[in-house]
C-alpha positions as CSV (number, residue, x, y, z in Angstrom):
1,M,109.8,115.9,139.4
2,K,111.1,119.2,139.3
3,N,108.8,122.3,139.6
4,I,107.7,122.9,136.2
5,S,106.8,126.5,135.2
6,N,103.3,127.5,134.3
7,E,105.0,128.4,130.6
8,V,106.3,124.7,130.2
9,L,102.7,123.5,131.0
10,T,101.2,125.6,128.9
11,E,103.5,124.4,125.9
12,I,103.2,120.5,127.1
13,V,99.2,120.9,126.5
14,H,99.6,123.0,123.4
15,I,101.6,120.4,122.0
16,H,99.3,117.8,122.9
17,K,96.3,119.9,121.4
18,I,98.5,119.9,118.2
19,L,98.8,116.3,118.2
20,A,95.3,115.7,118.9
21,N,94.6,115.7,114.8
22,P,95.2,112.2,113.2
23,S,96.0,114.0,109.8
24,R,98.8,115.6,111.7
25,V,100.2,112.5,113.6
26,K,99.9,110.5,110.1
27,I,102.1,113.7,108.8
28,L,104.7,113.4,111.5
29,L,104.6,109.7,111.4
30,R,105.7,109.9,107.7
31,L,108.5,112.6,108.2
32,S,109.9,110.2,110.7
33,E,110.8,108.3,107.5
34,G,112.7,110.9,106.2
35,Q,112.2,114.1,104.0
36,Q,109.3,114.4,102.1
37,N,107.2,117.1,99.8
38,V,103.8,117.8,100.1
39,S,102.7,115.4,97.3
40,Q,104.7,112.2,98.6
41,I,102.9,113.0,102.2
42,S,99.6,113.3,100.4
43,E,99.8,110.1,98.4
44,T,101.2,108.1,101.3
45,I,98.6,109.2,103.9
46,G,95.6,109.9,101.6
47,L,94.8,113.3,102.1
48,E,94.4,115.9,99.4
49,Q,97.6,118.1,98.8
50,S,95.7,121.3,100.0
51,A,94.6,119.6,103.4
52,V,98.4,118.3,103.9
53,S,99.8,122.0,103.2
54,H,97.3,123.2,106.0
55,Q,98.4,121.1,108.5
56,L,102.2,121.4,107.6
57,K,101.7,125.3,107.9
58,I,100.2,124.5,111.5
59,L,103.0,121.8,112.4
60,K,105.9,124.6,110.7
61,A,104.4,127.5,113.1
62,H,104.7,125.6,116.1
63,H,108.4,124.3,115.2
64,L,107.2,120.6,114.8
65,V,108.6,120.5,111.6
66,T,110.6,122.4,109.0
67,Q,111.3,122.8,105.3
68,A,113.9,122.9,102.8
69,R,114.2,123.9,99.4
70,A,115.6,121.8,96.9
71,G,115.6,123.4,93.5
72,K,112.0,123.9,92.8
73,A,110.6,121.5,95.3
74,I,110.2,122.1,99.2
75,N,110.8,119.2,101.6
76,Y,109.8,119.0,104.7
77,Q,111.3,117.0,107.8
78,L,110.7,116.7,111.7
79,G,111.8,120.0,113.5
80,D,113.7,118.0,116.1
81,S,114.1,114.5,117.6
82,H,111.7,115.1,120.8
83,I,108.6,115.3,118.6
84,L,109.7,111.5,117.1
85,Q,110.4,110.4,120.7
86,L,106.9,111.8,122.0
87,L,105.2,109.9,119.1
88,Q,107.4,106.7,119.9
89,L,106.2,107.0,123.4
90,S,102.5,107.3,122.4
91,I,102.7,104.2,120.0
92,A,104.1,101.9,122.5
93,H,101.6,103.3,125.2
94,A,98.6,102.8,122.8
95,Q,99.8,99.7,121.3
96,E,100.2,98.2,125.2
97,L,96.5,99.1,126.0
98,E,95.3,97.9,122.8
99,S,96.9,94.5,123.7
100,E,95.6,94.6,127.3
101,H,92.0,95.2,126.0
102,I,91.7,92.4,123.7
103,H,92.3,89.7,126.9
104,D,89.7,91.9,128.7
105,P,86.4,90.2,129.3
106,Q,83.7,92.3,127.7
107,P,81.9,94.5,130.1
108,P,78.4,93.4,131.0
109,A,75.6,95.3,129.0
110,H,73.4,97.4,130.6
111,N,69.7,97.5,130.5
112,T,68.4,101.0,130.2
């Protein structure tokens, strides 16, 4: 692997910190299906509109989503395809781990 600058390393860590919030991941996954407005996202993921708006503001500030006005409505979409690729890889990895754990024997109970 090439040498990665400290700035790039910092950005990688920052992106993962942003994605460490389940609500933000749900929003991004919802937007992977196409443009949505706040009320559509809110209804689908089960969060209040104010909470969705707050998370969208964070995602937008970090260029993970963009917005486009359609008349009076504001629709949000993924900022670029890289975030979708990152989410897809994360999902595949998590599902792989989950399927492996289903077949693992239970660890022995510890007597304390």
